C-alpha positions as CSV (number, residue, x, y, z in Angstrom):
1,X,-11.8,68.7,-3.7
2,X,-9.1,67.7,-1.3
3,X,-5.5,68.6,-2.2
4,X,-3.1,65.7,-2.8
5,X,-6.0,63.3,-3.2
6,X,-4.6,60.2,-5.0
7,X,-6.1,59.1,-8.3
8,X,-4.9,56.1,-10.3
9,X,-5.1,56.4,-14.1
10,X,-4.8,53.1,-16.1
11,X,-4.5,53.9,-19.8
12,X,-2.3,52.5,-22.5
13,X,-3.0,55.4,-24.9
14,X,0.0,57.7,-24.2
15,X,-1.5,60.7,-26.0
16,X,-4.8,60.8,-24.2
17,X,-3.3,59.8,-20.9
18,X,-0.8,62.7,-21.0
19,X,-3.7,65.2,-21.4
20,X,-5.6,63.7,-18.5
21,X,-2.5,63.7,-16.3
22,X,-1.9,67.4,-16.9
23,X,-5.4,68.3,-16.1
24,X,-5.6,66.3,-12.9
25,X,-2.3,67.6,-11.6
26,X,-3.4,71.1,-12.4
27,X,-6.5,70.5,-10.2
28,X,-4.2,69.4,-7.3
29,X,-4.5,65.6,-7.4
30,X,-1.6,63.3,-6.9
31,X,-1.8,61.1,-10.0
32,X,-0.5,57.5,-10.3
33,X,-0.2,56.3,-13.9
34,X,-0.1,52.7,-15.2
35,X,0.2,51.9,-18.9
36,X,-0.9,48.3,-18.6
37,X,-3.7,46.5,-16.7
38,X,-1.4,44.2,-14.8
39,X,0.8,47.2,-13.8
40,X,-2.4,49.0,-12.8
41,X,-3.5,46.2,-10.5
42,X,-0.1,46.1,-8.8
43,X,-0.2,49.8,-8.3
44,X,-3.7,49.7,-6.8
45,X,-2.8,46.9,-4.5
46,X,0.2,48.8,-3.1
47,X,-1.3,52.4,-3.0
48,X,-5.1,51.9,-2.6
49,X,-6.2,55.3,-4.1
50,X,-9.9,56.1,-3.5
51,X,-10.5,57.0,-7.2
52,X,-9.5,55.0,-10.3
53,X,-9.8,56.1,-13.9
54,X,-9.5,53.1,-16.3
55,X,-9.6,52.8,-20.1
56,X,-12.0,49.9,-20.8
57,X,-10.8,49.7,-24.4
58,X,-7.2,48.8,-23.6
59,X,-6.1,45.2,-23.5
60,X,-7.2,43.6,-20.2
61,X,-9.2,46.7,-19.2
62,X,-12.5,44.9,-18.7
63,X,-10.9,42.2,-16.5
64,X,-9.0,44.9,-14.5
65,X,-12.3,46.6,-13.6
66,X,-13.7,43.4,-12.2
67,X,-10.5,42.6,-10.3
68,X,-10.3,46.1,-8.7
69,X,-14.0,46.0,-7.7
70,X,-13.5,42.5,-6.1
71,X,-10.6,43.8,-4.0
72,X,-12.3,46.9,-2.7
73,X,-16.1,47.3,-3.0
74,X,-15.9,51.0,-1.9
75,X,-13.4,52.3,-4.5
76,X,-14.8,54.8,-7.0
77,X,-14.3,53.6,-10.6
78,X,-14.6,56.0,-13.6
79,X,-14.6,54.1,-16.8
80,X,-13.3,55.7,-20.0
81,X,-14.3,54.3,-23.5
82,X,-14.9,55.4,-27.0
83,X,-18.2,57.1,-27.8
84,X,-19.5,54.3,-30.0
85,X,-18.7,51.8,-27.2
86,X,-20.3,53.8,-24.4
87,X,-23.8,52.1,-24.3
88,X,-22.3,48.6,-24.3
89,X,-19.7,49.4,-21.7
90,X,-22.4,51.0,-19.4
91,X,-24.5,47.8,-19.7
92,X,-21.5,45.6,-18.9
93,X,-20.3,47.6,-15.8
94,X,-23.4,49.3,-14.5
95,X,-23.0,47.5,-11.2
96,X,-19.2,48.0,-11.0
97,X,-18.5,51.6,-12.0
98,X,-19.8,54.9,-10.7
99,X,-19.1,57.1,-13.7
100,X,-18.7,56.6,-17.5
101,X,-16.9,59.1,-19.8
102,X,-16.4,59.0,-23.5
103,X,-13.0,59.4,-25.2
104,X,-11.4,61.7,-26.2
105,X,-12.0,63.0,-22.7
106,X,-13.7,66.4,-22.2
107,X,-12.0,68.2,-19.3
108,X,-15.3,69.8,-18.2
109,X,-17.1,66.4,-18.1
110,X,-14.1,65.0,-16.1
111,X,-14.3,67.8,-13.6
112,X,-18.0,67.4,-13.0
113,X,-17.6,63.6,-12.6
114,X,-14.8,64.1,-10.1
115,X,-17.0,66.6,-8.1
116,X,-19.8,64.0,-7.9
117,X,-17.4,61.2,-6.8
118,X,-15.9,63.5,-4.1
119,X,-19.3,64.2,-2.7
120,X,-20.0,60.5,-2.6
121,X,-16.7,59.7,-0.9
122,X,-17.2,62.5,1.7
123,X,-20.7,61.2,2.4
124,X,-19.5,57.7,2.9
125,X,-16.8,58.8,5.3
126,X,-19.3,60.8,7.4
127,X,-21.7,57.9,7.6
128,X,-18.9,55.5,8.7
129,X,-17.7,58.0,11.3
130,X,-21.1,58.4,12.8
131,X,-21.7,54.7,12.8
132,X,-18.3,54.1,14.5
133,X,-19.0,56.6,17.2
134,X,-22.4,55.1,18.0
135,X,-21.0,51.5,18.0
136,X,-18.2,52.6,20.2
137,X,-20.5,54.1,22.8
138,X,-22.7,51.0,22.8
139,X,-19.8,48.6,22.9
140,X,-18.0,50.3,25.8
141,X,-20.9,49.6,28.0
142,X,-20.8,45.8,27.3
143,X,-17.2,45.2,26.5
144,X,-16.2,43.6,29.8
145,X,-19.2,41.4,29.8
146,X,-18.6,40.3,26.2
147,X,-14.9,39.6,26.9
148,X,-15.8,37.5,29.9
149,X,-18.5,35.6,28.0
150,X,-16.1,35.0,25.1
151,X,-13.4,33.8,27.4
152,X,-15.8,31.5,29.2
153,X,-17.0,30.1,25.8
154,X,-13.4,29.6,24.7
155,X,-12.5,27.8,27.9
156,X,-15.6,25.6,27.6
157,X,-14.7,24.8,24.0
158,X,-11.1,24.1,25.1
159,X,-12.4,21.6,27.6
160,X,-14.7,19.9,25.2
161,X,-12.1,19.7,22.5
162,X,-9.5,18.4,25.0
163,X,-11.9,15.6,26.0
164,X,-12.7,14.8,22.4
165,X,-9.0,14.8,21.6
166,X,-8.3,12.3,24.4
167,X,-11.1,10.1,23.1
168,X,-9.7,10.3,19.6
169,X,-6.3,9.3,20.9
170,X,-7.9,6.4,22.7
171,X,-9.6,5.1,19.6
172,X,-6.3,4.9,17.8
173,X,-4.6,2.8,20.5
174,X,-4.3,-0.9,19.4
175,X,-5.2,-3.6,21.8
176,X,-6.4,-1.5,24.7
177,X,-9.1,0.8,23.5
178,X,-11.7,-0.4,26.0
179,X,-9.4,0.2,29.0
180,X,-8.2,3.5,27.7
181,X,-11.7,4.8,27.5
182,X,-12.6,3.4,30.9
183,X,-9.8,5.5,32.5
184,X,-11.2,8.6,34.2
185,X,-9.3,11.7,32.9
186,X,-9.9,14.9,34.8
187,X,-9.5,18.0,32.6
188,X,-10.0,21.6,33.9
189,X,-9.0,25.2,33.2
190,X,-7.9,27.6,35.9
191,X,-7.4,31.3,36.1
192,X,-4.1,32.9,37.0
193,X,-5.5,33.5,40.6
194,X,-6.0,29.7,41.0
195,X,-9.8,29.5,40.5
196,X,-11.6,26.9,38.5
197,X,-13.1,28.3,35.3
198,X,-14.2,25.1,33.5
199,X,-14.1,21.3,33.9
200,X,-15.1,18.3,31.9
201,X,-17.8,15.8,32.8
202,X,-15.5,13.4,34.6
203,X,-14.4,16.2,37.0
204,X,-17.9,17.2,37.7
205,X,-18.9,13.5,38.3
206,X,-16.1,12.6,40.7
207,X,-15.2,16.0,42.3
208,X,-18.5,17.9,42.2
209,X,-19.3,21.3,40.8
210,X,-16.3,23.4,41.7
211,X,-16.6,26.3,39.2
212,X,-15.1,29.5,40.4
213,X,-13.8,27.8,43.6
214,X,-10.2,27.6,44.7
215,X,-8.0,25.2,42.6
216,X,-6.3,23.7,45.7
217,X,-9.4,22.7,47.6
218,X,-9.5,19.1,46.1
219,X,-6.0,18.3,47.3
220,X,-5.0,16.7,50.6
221,X,-1.8,17.4,52.5
222,X,1.0,19.7,51.3
223,X,-0.7,20.5,48.0
224,X,-3.7,22.0,49.8
225,X,-2.5,25.7,49.3
226,X,-2.4,28.3,46.6
227,X,1.4,28.2,46.4
228,X,2.0,24.4,46.5
229,X,-1.0,23.2,44.4
230,X,-0.1,22.2,40.8
231,X,-1.9,25.3,39.3
232,X,0.0,27.7,41.6
233,X,3.3,26.1,40.8
234,X,2.7,26.5,37.1
235,X,1.6,30.2,37.5
236,X,4.8,30.9,39.4
237,X,7.2,29.0,37.1
238,X,5.4,29.7,33.8
239,X,6.4,26.1,32.7
240,X,4.7,22.8,32.2
241,X,4.7,21.0,35.5
242,X,4.1,17.3,36.6
243,X,3.1,17.0,40.2
244,X,2.4,14.0,42.5
245,X,-0.6,14.7,44.7
246,X,-3.4,13.2,46.7
247,X,-7.0,14.1,45.6
248,X,-10.2,13.9,47.7
249,X,-13.2,12.9,45.7
250,X,-16.7,14.4,46.4
251,X,-17.6,11.2,48.3
252,X,-14.6,11.3,50.5
253,X,-12.3,8.8,48.8
254,X,-8.6,9.8,48.6
255,X,-6.8,8.9,45.4
256,X,-3.1,9.4,44.5
257,X,-2.8,11.1,41.1
258,X,-0.1,12.4,38.8
259,X,-1.1,16.0,37.7
260,X,0.0,17.6,34.5
261,X,-0.4,21.4,34.2
262,X,0.4,23.7,31.3
263,X,0.3,27.5,31.2
264,X,-1.7,29.5,28.6
265,X,-0.2,32.9,27.8
266,X,-1.7,36.2,26.5
267,X,-0.1,38.4,23.9
268,X,2.2,40.0,26.4
269,X,3.6,36.6,27.5
270,X,1.8,36.6,30.9
271,X,0.1,33.5,32.2
272,X,-3.7,34.0,32.0
273,X,-5.0,30.4,32.2
274,X,-3.7,27.0,33.3
275,X,-4.7,23.7,31.8
276,X,-4.8,20.9,34.3
277,X,-5.1,17.2,33.4
278,X,-4.7,14.2,35.7
279,X,-5.9,10.6,36.1
280,X,-6.0,8.4,39.2
281,X,-2.9,6.2,39.6
282,X,-5.0,3.6,41.4
283,X,-7.3,3.3,38.4
284,X,-4.2,3.1,36.1
285,X,-2.7,0.3,38.1
286,X,-6.0,-1.6,38.2
287,X,-6.5,-1.2,34.5
288,X,-2.9,-2.2,33.8
289,X,-3.4,-5.4,35.8
290,X,-6.6,-6.0,33.9
291,X,-4.7,-5.5,30.6
292,X,-2.0,-7.9,31.7
293,X,-4.5,-10.6,32.7
294,X,-6.3,-10.2,29.4
295,X,-3.0,-10.3,27.5
296,X,-2.1,-13.6,29.3
297,X,-5.4,-15.1,28.5
298,X,-5.1,-14.0,24.8
299,X,-1.6,-15.5,24.6
300,X,-2.8,-18.8,26.1
301,X,-5.7,-18.9,23.7
302,X,-3.3,-18.0,20.8
303,X,-0.9,-20.8,21.7
304,X,-3.7,-23.3,22.4
305,X,-5.0,-23.2,18.8
306,X,-4.0,-26.6,17.2
307,X,-2.9,-24.9,13.9
308,X,0.1,-22.8,13.0
309,X,-0.8,-19.0,13.3
310,X,1.4,-16.2,12.0
311,X,0.7,-12.4,12.0
312,X,2.4,-10.3,9.3
313,X,2.6,-6.5,8.9
314,X,2.1,-4.7,5.6
315,X,5.7,-5.4,4.6
316,X,5.3,-9.2,5.1
317,X,7.4,-9.0,8.3
318,X,6.5,-11.7,10.9
319,X,5.3,-9.9,14.0
320,X,3.8,-12.8,16.0
321,X,3.5,-16.6,16.0
322,X,1.9,-19.1,18.2
323,X,3.4,-22.0,20.0
324,X,2.5,-24.6,17.3
325,X,4.2,-22.4,14.6
326,X,7.3,-22.1,16.7
327,X,7.5,-25.8,17.4
328,X,7.4,-26.6,13.6
329,X,9.4,-23.7,12.2
330,X,11.3,-22.1,15.1
331,X,11.1,-18.5,16.2
332,X,10.9,-16.5,13.0
333,X,9.6,-13.2,14.5
334,X,11.1,-10.2,12.7
335,X,12.0,-12.0,9.5
336,X,10.4,-11.5,6.1
337,X,7.9,-14.3,5.5
338,X,8.7,-15.0,1.8
339,X,12.5,-14.9,2.5
340,X,12.0,-17.6,5.1
341,X,9.2,-19.6,3.4
342,X,9.7,-19.8,-0.3
343,X,6.5,-20.7,-2.3
344,X,6.9,-23.7,-4.6
345,X,3.9,-23.3,-6.9
346,X,2.0,-20.1,-6.5
347,X,3.1,-17.4,-8.9
348,X,4.5,-14.2,-7.3
349,X,1.8,-12.1,-5.5
350,X,-1.0,-14.6,-6.2
351,X,-0.9,-16.6,-3.0
352,X,-3.6,-16.0,-0.4
353,X,-1.4,-13.9,1.9
354,X,-0.3,-11.5,-0.9
355,X,-3.8,-11.2,-2.2
356,X,-5.2,-10.3,1.2
357,X,-2.4,-7.7,1.6
358,X,-3.4,-6.3,-1.7
359,X,-7.2,-5.9,-1.4
360,X,-7.9,-6.5,2.4
361,X,-10.2,-9.4,1.7
362,X,-10.1,-12.8,3.5
363,X,-8.6,-15.6,1.4
364,X,-8.2,-19.4,1.7
365,X,-6.3,-21.8,-0.4
366,X,-3.4,-24.3,-0.5
367,X,0.2,-23.2,-0.4
368,X,3.3,-25.4,-1.0
369,X,6.5,-23.8,0.2
370,X,9.9,-24.7,1.5
371,X,10.4,-24.0,5.2
372,X,13.5,-22.8,7.0
373,X,14.5,-26.4,7.5
374,X,14.5,-26.9,3.7
375,X,11.6,-29.3,3.9
376,X,8.7,-29.1,1.5
377,X,5.4,-28.4,3.2
378,X,1.8,-28.4,1.9
379,X,-0.4,-26.1,3.9
380,X,-4.1,-25.1,3.9
381,X,-4.1,-21.4,4.7
382,X,-6.8,-19.1,5.8
383,X,-6.0,-15.4,5.9
384,X,-7.8,-12.6,7.7
385,X,-7.1,-8.8,7.7
386,X,-6.5,-7.1,11.0
387,X,-8.2,-3.7,11.0
388,X,-8.1,-0.6,13.1
389,X,-11.4,0.8,14.5
390,X,-11.3,3.2,11.5
391,X,-11.2,0.3,9.1
392,X,-7.5,0.6,8.1
393,X,-5.7,-2.7,7.6
394,X,-2.5,-2.8,9.6
395,X,-1.7,-6.5,9.7
396,X,-2.8,-9.9,8.3
397,X,-3.2,-13.1,10.2
398,X,-2.7,-16.5,8.5
399,X,-3.8,-19.8,10.0
400,X,-1.9,-22.8,8.5
401,X,-3.0,-26.4,8.7
402,X,-0.3,-28.9,7.7
403,X,-1.7,-31.4,5.2
404,X,1.7,-32.5,4.0
405,X,1.2,-36.1,5.1
406,X,-2.3,-36.2,3.7
407,X,-1.0,-35.1,0.3
408,X,1.8,-37.6,0.5
409,X,-0.7,-40.4,1.2
410,X,-2.9,-39.2,-1.6
411,X,0.0,-39.0,-4.0
412,X,1.2,-42.5,-2.8
413,X,-2.3,-44.0,-3.4
414,X,-2.4,-42.4,-6.8
415,X,1.0,-43.7,-7.6
416,X,0.0,-47.2,-6.5
417,X,-3.1,-47.1,-8.7
418,X,-1.1,-45.9,-11.7
419,X,1.6,-48.4,-11.0
420,X,-1.0,-51.3,-10.9
421,X,-2.5,-50.2,-14.1
422,X,0.9,-49.8,-15.8
423,X,2.2,-53.1,-14.5
424,X,-0.9,-55.0,-15.6
425,X,-0.6,-53.5,-19.0
426,X,3.1,-54.5,-19.3
427,X,2.4,-57.9,-17.8
428,X,-0.2,-58.5,-20.4
429,X,2.4,-57.7,-23.1
430,X,4.9,-60.1,-21.5
431,X,2.3,-62.8,-21.3
432,X,1.5,-62.3,-25.0
433,X,5.2,-62.7,-25.7
434,X,5.3,-65.9,-23.6
435,X,2.3,-67.2,-25.6
436,X,4.3,-66.4,-28.8
437,X,7.3,-68.2,-27.5
438,X,5.3,-71.3,-26.5
439,X,3.7,-71.3,-29.9
440,X,7.1,-71.3,-31.6
441,X,8.4,-74.1,-29.2
442,X,5.2,-76.1,-29.8
443,X,5.5,-75.8,-33.6
444,X,9.2,-76.6,-33.5
445,X,8.6,-79.8,-31.5
446,X,5.7,-80.8,-33.7
447,X,7.6,-80.3,-36.9
448,X,11.0,-81.2,-35.4
449,X,12.5,-77.8,-36.2
450,X,15.3,-77.0,-33.8
451,X,15.6,-73.4,-35.0
452,X,12.1,-72.6,-34.2
453,X,12.4,-74.2,-30.8
454,X,15.5,-72.0,-30.0
455,X,13.7,-68.9,-31.3
456,X,10.7,-69.7,-29.0
457,X,13.0,-70.3,-26.0
458,X,14.8,-67.0,-26.7
459,X,11.5,-65.1,-26.7
460,X,10.4,-66.8,-23.5
461,X,13.7,-66.1,-21.9
462,X,13.4,-62.4,-22.9
463,X,9.9,-62.2,-21.5
464,X,10.9,-63.9,-18.3
465,X,13.7,-61.3,-17.8
466,X,11.3,-58.5,-18.4
467,X,8.8,-59.9,-15.9
468,X,11.6,-60.5,-13.4
469,X,12.9,-56.9,-13.8
470,X,9.3,-55.5,-13.6
471,X,8.6,-57.4,-10.4
472,X,11.9,-56.2,-8.8
473,X,11.2,-52.6,-9.8
474,X,7.7,-52.7,-8.3
475,X,8.9,-54.3,-5.1
476,X,11.6,-51.7,-4.7
477,X,9.4,-48.7,-5.5
478,X,6.6,-49.9,-3.1
479,X,8.7,-50.7,-0.1
480,X,12.2,-49.6,0.6
481,X,14.6,-51.9,2.4
482,X,17.8,-51.0,4.3
483,X,21.0,-50.8,2.3
484,X,23.2,-53.8,2.6
485,X,26.5,-52.1,2.3
486,X,29.7,-54.1,1.4
487,X,33.1,-53.1,0.3
488,X,33.9,-54.0,-3.4
489,X,36.7,-53.1,-5.8
490,X,35.5,-50.5,-8.3
491,X,37.1,-52.5,-11.2
492,X,35.3,-55.7,-10.0
493,X,31.9,-54.0,-9.7
494,X,32.3,-52.3,-13.2
495,X,33.6,-55.6,-14.8
496,X,30.6,-57.6,-13.6
497,X,28.3,-54.8,-14.7
498,X,29.6,-54.7,-18.3
499,X,30.0,-58.4,-18.6
500,X,26.3,-58.9,-18.5
501,X,25.9,-56.7,-21.6
502,X,28.8,-57.6,-23.8
503,X,27.0,-60.5,-25.6
504,X,23.8,-58.4,-26.0
505,X,25.7,-55.5,-27.4
506,X,27.7,-57.7,-29.8
507,X,24.5,-59.4,-30.9
508,X,22.9,-56.1,-31.6
509,X,25.9,-55.0,-33.6
510,X,26.7,-52.1,-31.1
511,X,30.3,-51.1,-30.4
512,X,30.8,-51.5,-26.6
513,X,33.8,-49.6,-25.1
514,X,34.9,-49.5,-21.5
515,X,37.6,-47.5,-19.8
516,X,38.5,-48.1,-16.1
517,X,40.6,-45.2,-14.7
518,X,39.8,-45.8,-11.0
519,X,41.3,-48.2,-8.5
520,X,40.4,-49.0,-4.9
521,X,37.3,-49.9,-3.1
522,X,33.8,-48.4,-2.6
523,X,31.2,-49.3,0.0
524,X,27.8,-49.8,-1.7
525,X,24.8,-52.1,-1.8
526,X,26.1,-54.1,-4.8
527,X,22.8,-55.6,-5.9
528,X,20.8,-52.3,-5.8
529,X,23.5,-50.2,-7.5
530,X,24.1,-52.8,-10.2
531,X,20.3,-52.8,-10.9
532,X,20.4,-49.0,-11.1
533,X,23.3,-49.1,-13.6
534,X,21.6,-51.9,-15.6
535,X,18.6,-49.6,-16.1
536,X,20.8,-47.0,-17.8
537,X,22.7,-49.6,-19.9
538,X,19.3,-51.1,-21.0
539,X,18.1,-47.7,-22.0
540,X,21.4,-47.0,-23.9
541,X,21.0,-50.4,-25.8
542,X,17.4,-49.7,-26.7
543,X,18.1,-46.1,-27.7
544,X,20.7,-47.3,-30.2
545,X,18.3,-49.9,-31.7
546,X,15.7,-47.2,-32.1
547,X,18.1,-45.0,-34.1
548,X,17.6,-46.4,-37.6
549,X,19.3,-43.4,-39.2
550,X,22.8,-44.7,-38.4
551,X,24.7,-48.0,-38.3
552,X,27.8,-47.1,-36.3
553,X,26.0,-47.5,-32.9
554,X,28.3,-47.1,-29.9
555,X,27.9,-47.4,-26.1
556,X,30.7,-46.3,-23.9
557,X,31.3,-46.8,-20.1
558,X,34.0,-44.7,-18.5
559,X,34.9,-45.0,-14.8
560,X,37.1,-42.4,-13.1
561,X,37.8,-41.1,-9.6
562,X,37.7,-37.5,-8.2
563,X,38.7,-37.1,-4.5
564,X,36.4,-39.5,-2.6
565,X,33.9,-39.9,-5.5
566,X,33.6,-42.6,-8.1
567,X,32.1,-41.2,-11.3
568,X,30.5,-43.5,-14.0
569,X,29.9,-42.0,-17.4
570,X,27.6,-44.0,-19.7
571,X,27.2,-42.6,-23.2
572,X,25.4,-43.7,-26.4
573,X,24.7,-42.3,-29.8
574,X,21.0,-43.4,-30.0
575,X,17.9,-41.4,-30.4
576,X,18.7,-39.2,-27.4
577,X,16.3,-37.3,-25.1
578,X,14.4,-34.1,-26.0
579,X,14.9,-31.0,-23.8
580,X,11.3,-31.3,-22.5
581,X,11.8,-34.9,-21.6
582,X,15.0,-34.1,-19.7
583,X,13.0,-32.1,-17.2
584,X,10.9,-35.1,-16.0
585,X,13.2,-38.0,-16.9
586,X,13.6,-39.1,-13.3
587,X,9.9,-38.7,-12.4
588,X,7.9,-41.9,-11.6
589,X,6.1,-43.4,-14.6
590,X,8.0,-41.2,-17.0
591,X,8.8,-43.3,-20.0
592,X,9.9,-42.4,-23.5
593,X,9.2,-46.0,-24.8
594,X,5.5,-45.6,-25.0
595,X,3.7,-48.8,-24.1
596,X,7.0,-50.8,-23.8
597,X,8.2,-49.1,-20.7
598,X,6.9,-48.9,-17.1
599,X,8.4,-45.6,-16.3
600,X,10.1,-47.0,-13.2
601,X,13.6,-47.6,-14.4
602,X,15.3,-44.2,-14.2
603,X,13.1,-43.2,-11.3
604,X,14.5,-46.2,-9.3
605,X,18.1,-45.5,-10.6
606,X,17.9,-41.9,-9.3
607,X,16.5,-43.0,-6.0
608,X,19.1,-45.7,-5.4
609,X,22.0,-43.4,-6.2
610,X,20.6,-40.7,-3.9
611,X,20.2,-43.2,-1.1
612,X,23.9,-43.9,-1.5
613,X,24.6,-40.1,-1.1
614,X,25.3,-39.6,-4.8
615,X,23.7,-37.9,-7.7
616,X,22.7,-38.6,-11.4
617,X,23.0,-36.0,-14.1
618,X,22.2,-36.4,-17.8
619,X,23.1,-34.4,-21.0
620,X,21.7,-35.2,-24.4
621,X,21.8,-34.0,-28.0
622,X,19.1,-35.9,-29.8
623,X,20.4,-38.4,-32.4
624,X,24.0,-37.5,-31.6
625,X,25.0,-38.3,-28.0
626,X,23.5,-38.9,-24.6
627,X,25.6,-39.1,-21.4
628,X,24.6,-40.1,-17.9
629,X,26.9,-39.0,-15.1
630,X,26.5,-41.2,-12.0
631,X,28.5,-39.9,-9.0
632,X,28.8,-42.2,-6.0
633,X,30.9,-41.6,-2.8
634,X,33.4,-44.3,-1.9
635,X,32.0,-44.4,1.6
636,X,28.6,-43.1,2.7
637,X,28.4,-40.3,5.2
638,X,27.2,-41.2,8.7
639,X,24.1,-39.0,8.3
640,X,23.1,-40.8,5.1
641,X,23.7,-44.2,6.8
642,X,21.5,-43.2,9.7
643,X,18.8,-41.8,7.4
644,X,18.7,-45.1,5.5
645,X,18.5,-47.0,8.7
646,X,15.5,-45.1,9.8
């Protein structure tokens, strides 16, 4: 027994623990006591006593035995447990504990167990001491050789890792990987006395095998000495150095280089090794010129593509465009694509560009968007992800083909076909009406009935007006003519407009009210604008006739002036227009009259007013009131005039 030997007692039973403590201290042991397993683990971690007595029956006792054994496989564990639990505890911890004692503890049994453990501990210490002495003697003979070997292997690994690192850096470079890898990098490690310890394959290829030779021998001129060579400068300064020098290859060629050297220190802060890296400036210049030539060819090819090409980063920022794109849309590099080109039809994030950004897959489709010039474009787009060598998507290229004119031609042909069908159908109805009028006239003449003749003539006159209006609408919608502008008094224009409807309104028992609150002249195409206004008044008349629910039908025309604008308000209390119909009321072939309308009237009205630089707006409450607001400038702007002339 060694005096003051530490023993850790982990036991939550205060009574039995006190008896054990007294006995151990009486035998000369320094006893550490913990009343909980967690506290015991902390005490063991800090004190590391060679012997631990632990109560396996206490809460966490079993787990603590395993934890202590895992920390130190050489610690002596004496497990205490109740007599009835002893067989089970011995089976559970036969590989973890050296001794097992039953509780309540017998001092004699404890003393014998401690003597056995002491002999085991002394034997282990003696074995370790003998092994250590033998290993020390054997190691001392080879230590220098092993250190040199390890240092050499370390240096060799450093060279290999450095070369691999440069290669990895090269693979991450965008656009110049091939040329980066072609550049000869010379990597070598030197000792503090300026001797080459290791070099990479490039150095061996161009400079020959120079291991253990002087570091300055490859240099020509003032760098050909221990003090002035790059390695010597770094050894003296202890800092990273960059040196211009002239190197002689093994075949005799002299190449200017830029040498980078970095010191490697030992634990005492002394320079023990120097890492040297350089590349030939001549090769760098040649490869740089090659890169510039390739870049120019790439740009020429990029600009020669007959489609618009744009490259976007992951944030939809435009990073590059070709010449065709710049000609059509201007230089948009640096701007967000969807802030400059606003999609007209695709829902958010469902266009080909956004979908490729999302999943990295190529996409193709048709996009309709408004360009920076506020014009609507229809484009066929083909998207392709741009990937790094590791497969990571960094950009997306999109190739646009402008099919706006093709779509316009297609829509125009479809419009013509639909117009032909609609006009033929309406013409058939008018011809049927003419047949009915002729029949009435024929019967009136045969029977000498003047009333029937007048009725037939009225029907024929109505059908003739419809045919005339239909023909004029078709002619205007198919081929635009230049505006024939003339100055006319606003009151005169409005008076002639309403005069043509007074008798018809009176005959239909519709109250027709007019208010003229605008004087002066306006410059318009009188014939076209009157035809446009007639369409609205015709619709107001027919809307009132269709509203059978009321008898007090009313159509009102108000003319007023605001600044340089003449505003016509045409209101009626007919059947009105539904909210859904209001959205498409000015579209070609939209008609709320079913088979009785061509769908050209309001389309032509809106077109004529816009050609004059004005606008048409409509508000409607079905079966209560509908109001058209036609705003026409007194004098057309020069830009509008030039546009119409074209």
